[in-house]
C-alpha positions in Angstrom: 128.6 107.0 95.1 125.9 109.5 94.7 122.7 107.8 96.1 120.8 110.7 97.3 118.8 113.5 95.3 116.6 116.4 96.0 113.1 116.5 94.3 111.9 119.9 95.3 111.6 120.0 99.2 112.0 116.3 99.3 115.2 114.4 99.7 115.1 110.7 98.2 117.7 108.2 98.8 118.5 104.9 97.7 119.5 102.1 100.2 120.7 99.0 98.6 120.4 95.5 100.1 121.6 93.2 97.3 121.3 92.4 93.5 120.3 89.1 91.9 119.5 88.1 88.3 116.4 86.0 87.0 115.7 84.3 83.8 114.1 86.4 81.2 111.5 83.7 80.4 109.5 85.0 83.6 108.3 87.5 81.0 106.3 85.1 79.0 104.5 87.7 76.8 107.9 89.0 75.7 109.5 87.3 72.8 113.3 86.9 73.0 113.5 89.2 69.9 112.0 92.0 72.0 115.2 91.9 74.4 117.4 92.5 71.3 115.1 95.0 69.9 115.3 97.1 73.0 118.7 96.6 73.9 119.6 100.3 73.7 117.2 100.8 76.8 118.3 97.5 78.6 121.9 97.4 78.5 124.3 97.4 80.6 122.2 97.8 83.5 119.0 95.7 83.2 119.7 92.8 81.0 122.4 90.0 80.8 122.5 89.1 77.2 124.8 86.4 77.5 123.0 84.7 80.3 119.4 85.6 79.2 118.7 87.0 82.5 117.2 90.4 83.7 119.0 92.3 86.6 117.2 93.1 89.8 118.2 95.4 92.7 116.6 94.8 96.1 116.5 98.1 97.7 114.5 100.5 99.8 113.8 104.4 99.0 113.8 106.5 102.0 111.9 110.0 101.5 112.4 112.8 103.7 109.7 115.4 103.6 107.2 117.3 105.6 109.3 116.6 108.7 109.1 112.9 108.1 111.4 110.1 107.5 109.8 107.6 105.3 111.0 104.2 104.1 109.3 102.6 101.1 109.5 98.8 101.1 112.0 97.1 103.1 113.6 94.4 100.8 114.1 90.7 101.8 115.8 90.9 105.4 118.4 88.9 106.8 118.1 85.2 108.4 114.9 84.4 106.5 113.5 80.9 105.8 112.6 81.2 102.1 112.8 77.9 100.6 110.2 78.9 98.0 112.7 81.6 96.6 116.1 80.2 96.8 117.9 83.3 95.8 116.5 85.1 98.9 116.9 82.2 101.2 118.9 82.9 104.5 120.4 86.2 103.1 123.1 88.0 105.3 123.6 91.4 103.8 125.0 94.9 105.6 121.7 96.6 104.6 121.3 98.2 108.1 124.9 99.3 108.1 124.2 101.0 104.5 121.0 102.5 106.1 123.1 104.1 108.9 125.8 105.0 106.7 123.4 107.1 104.5 122.7 109.0 107.6 119.5 107.5 109.0 118.7 106.0 112.5 116.1 103.2 112.5 114.6 104.6 115.5 114.1 107.9 113.9 112.1 106.6 111.1 108.3 107.8 111.2 106.5 105.8 108.6 107.5 102.4 106.8 105.5 101.6 103.7 105.1 98.2 102.2 103.7 98.9 98.8 102.4 95.2 99.0 103.1 92.2 101.1 105.5 90.3 99.1 108.6 88.5 100.8 111.1 91.1 99.2 109.1 94.1 100.3 108.5 93.5 103.9 111.7 91.7 105.0 113.5 94.5 106.9 110.3 95.4 108.9 111.8 93.1 111.5 115.3 91.9 112.3 116.3 88.7 114.5 117.5 89.6 118.0 118.1 87.1 120.5 116.3 84.6 118.7 113.0 86.6 118.2 111.9 88.8 115.5 111.6 92.3 116.6 110.7 95.7 114.7 113.6 97.1 112.8 112.1 100.6 113.1 110.8 100.6 116.8 109.0 104.1 116.4 107.5 103.7 113.0 104.0 103.5 111.7 103.9 100.4 109.3 101.3 101.3 106.6 100.0 98.1 104.9 97.4 97.3 102.2 94.3 95.8 103.9 93.7 94.0 100.6 96.9 92.1 100.6 96.5 91.0 104.3 93.1 89.6 103.5 94.4 87.8 100.3 97.7 86.4 101.8 96.5 85.9 105.4 94.5 83.1 107.2 91.9 81.9 104.8 92.9 83.9 101.9 93.0 83.0 98.2 96.8 83.8 98.3 97.5 81.8 101.8 100.4 79.2 101.2 103.4 77.8 103.3 105.6 80.5 101.9 103.2 83.4 102.6 102.4 82.0 106.2 106.3 82.1 106.8 106.6 85.8 105.6 103.6 87.0 107.7 105.2 85.2 110.8 108.6 86.8 110.5 108.0 90.2 108.8 104.5 91.3 109.5 103.0 89.6 112.8 105.9 90.9 115.0 105.0 94.4 114.1 101.2 94.2 114.7 101.2 96.8 117.4 102.6 99.4 114.7 100.6 98.5 111.8 98.0 100.6 109.9 96.1 98.8 107.4 94.4 101.1 104.7 92.4 100.8 101.6 91.3 103.6 99.2 93.5 106.7 99.1 95.3 107.7 102.2 96.9 111.0 102.4 100.2 110.6 104.6 101.3 114.1 104.7 100.9 117.3 102.6 103.4 115.8 100.0 102.6 112.1 100.3 99.6 110.2 99.0 99.1 106.3 98.7 96.8 105.3 96.0 95.6 101.6 95.2 97.3 100.1 92.1 96.0 96.6 91.9 97.2 93.8 89.7 100.5 92.7 90.8 98.9 91.7 94.2 95.2 92.7 95.0 96.6 95.5 97.5 99.5 96.5 95.4 99.9 100.4 95.9 101.8 103.3 94.6 103.1 106.3 96.6 102.8 109.9 95.1 105.1 112.5 96.1 104.9 116.2 95.3 107.1 118.7 97.1 107.7 120.9 94.0 109.2 118.0 92.0 106.8 115.1 91.6 107.7 111.2 91.7 105.8 108.1 92.1 107.1 105.0 94.0 105.4 102.3 92.1 106.7 99.0 93.9 106.3 96.0 91.5 104.1 97.7 89.1 107.2 97.2 86.8 110.0 94.9 87.3 112.1 95.7 84.3 112.2 98.6 81.8 111.3 96.4 79.0 107.7 97.1 80.3 108.1 100.7 79.6 108.1 100.1 76.1 106.0 97.0 76.3 103.6 97.9 78.9 101.3 95.0 78.3 103.9 92.5 79.0 103.3 90.9 82.2 105.7 89.2 84.8 105.0 85.7 86.1 105.0 87.2 89.7 101.7 89.2 89.1 98.7 87.7 90.8 96.2 89.1 88.3 98.1 90.2 84.9 95.3 91.6 83.3 94.8 94.1 86.0 98.4 94.8 86.4 98.5 95.7 82.6 95.7 98.2 83.1 97.0 99.7 86.3 100.7 100.0 84.6 99.1 101.8 81.5 97.3 104.1 83.9 100.2 105.0 86.3 102.7 105.2 83.4 100.3 107.8 81.5 99.8 110.0 85.0 103.4 109.9 85.6 104.3 111.0 82.0 101.9 113.8 82.0 103.0 115.1 85.3 106.6 114.5 84.3 107.1 112.6 87.7 110.2 110.5 88.3 109.1 106.8 88.4 110.9 105.0 91.2 110.3 101.0 90.7 111.2 98.8 93.9 113.7 96.7 91.6 115.2 98.8 88.9 119.1 98.8 89.2 121.0 101.4 87.0 120.0 105.0 88.1 116.8 103.8 89.8 114.1 106.0 88.2 113.1 107.2 84.8 110.9 110.0 83.7 108.5 108.7 81.2 107.1 110.2 77.9 104.3 108.7 75.9 105.1 107.1 72.7 102.6 105.8 70.7 101.0 102.5 72.3 103.6 102.5 74.9 106.1 104.7 76.5 109.9 105.7 76.6 112.4 107.1 78.8 113.0 110.9 78.8 115.8 110.8 81.4 117.1 109.0 84.4 117.4 110.2 88.1 120.8 111.7 88.9 121.5 108.8 91.4 124.8 106.8 90.5 124.1 103.6 88.5 124.4 100.3 90.3 
């Protein structure tokens, strides 16, 4: 399977963890008819018509550029106690085997970027070894949004039992390697992190430009129906109104730059190039990564 592409002087690789499906009713702003109306975009990779479910890939994007190996989001992770999200509870996948099969050594990763601190974006920050959570990428700098840590951490408005568990097994064990950030952060000549609040207070996007632009948008969009209907919120957004505005802003910037957009959870070919179309957007092509 072709899971790697060149974007100018950069290389981008998809590493799949697992795939699941969830009910379309999690998009409360999206009428049932809209799924049929946009079937040309959604089928076969993104929507299960018979089950009224949308398809989700749990995956990481690995960017090689400027002499760095950068992992963007780290999925769910194995052995996690996730009773608040049953599909993700105590997963056991071969993600690490896939990571090494793609040609990467966890010890050679320079930077891990958590676009936000939800459970399905920080899991492989760590792994369970001898009953202890230890860093999966022992020599990496873990770059995390400070706003999310304040929100989900002790005393924050988003603190709850589920997030306490997530922080305990996937964030606190890498404390010595964490770089918190806010505002813009230039990571290298070709990589820049920018705030993209809405899905969570600290949600961020990573812009890549090494000759062919791309943007890694985390959970700015969960499903391509939000390309044509960018004002439709997903139930997982902390601030739906802010997420709508951010989605429109980043989609507009990406369309005008002709940048490939890599969401965290799109199966199929992984990332579209967008064009502005009336009040929304459309797809002008997909990355040449093989479809999941």
